[in-house]
C-alpha positions, -999 to 999 in steps of 0.1 A, spaced: -3 -1 -2 29 20 4 33 26 -33 -3 38 -32 -2 62 -6 29 71 -24 13 84 -55 -15 103 -33 8 119 -16 28 132 -50 2 131 -75 -32 146 -55 -9 170 -28 -23 154 1 0 143 34 8 109 41 -17 106 70 -43 121 52 -41 98 23 -36 68 44 -68 76 62 -86 78 28 -76 49 15 -89 27 46 -120 48 43 -122 33 6 -114 -3 14 -137 -1 45 -165 14 21 -159 -17 -4 -157 -44 26 -194 -29 38 -207 -19 6 -195 -49 -20 -200 -84 -24 -177 -105 -2 -168 -134 -20 -152 -101 -48 -142 -77 -20 -118 -103 1 -99 -118 -26 -90 -81 -38 -81 -73 -4 -55 -103 -3 -37 -88 -32 -36 -57 -13 -4 -64 13 -11 -35 40 -51 -31 35 -64 -46 59 -41 -21 84 -51 6 69 -91 -3 68 -80 -11 114 -64 26 111 -95 40 94 -117 28 118 -100 37 147 -101 75 139 -135 76 139 -143 101 117 -175 89 120 -198 122 121 -229 123 95 -213 99 72 -211 67 97 -249 71 101 -254 74 63 -244 38 41 -236 40 6 -218 62 -17 -228 96 3 -218 80 35 -182 74 24 -181 108 9 -186 121 42 -164 106 58 -135 117 37 -148 153 36 -149 148 78 -107 134 74 -101 168 58 -104 161 18 -124 186 -5 -150 169 -29 -123 173 -54 -98 152 -36 -124 128 -24 -127 124 -63 -93 119 -71 -87 98 -43 -115 73 -48 -103 71 -86 -69 68 -75 -76 38 -50 -95 21 -82 -70 23 -106 -47 9 -85 -69 -21 -76 -74 -23 -109 -35 -25 -114 -31 -49 -83 -60 -75 -93 -73 -68 -127 -101 -49 -144 -124 -80 -144 -126 -86 -107 -124 -48 -97 -153 -41 -124 -178 -66 -107 -170 -47 -78 -177 -13 -84 -205 -25 -107 -221 -45 -80 -224 -10 -53 -251 13 -64 -240 49 -73 -199 41 -78 -191 38 -113 -200 78 -113 -169 83 -91 -143 63 -111 
């Protein structure tokens, strides 16, 4: 996951801690909203993913986003973590692109297709 975090820091200009939290929130969203039989094999191809998910969960930042589900809830959690709307979209696209590199287009495409509203962000 260090490669992805490094890309976010370099390309989007966020600090490392914010990038780690953002990635954790997005991966946590995929775990909660995506089909488990597709998401778990994806996470297995992303060493360090579980640690980032745990870190994001322990960081709290739930607020309203914690009460909301789906894409809107994840977006609210990301903004509560200090990201702008533009950064939310950029980080989401970068995370999905990275997962495609590591797990393949078909696997990630099935997950994106299974989560209502996600396709419009990636």
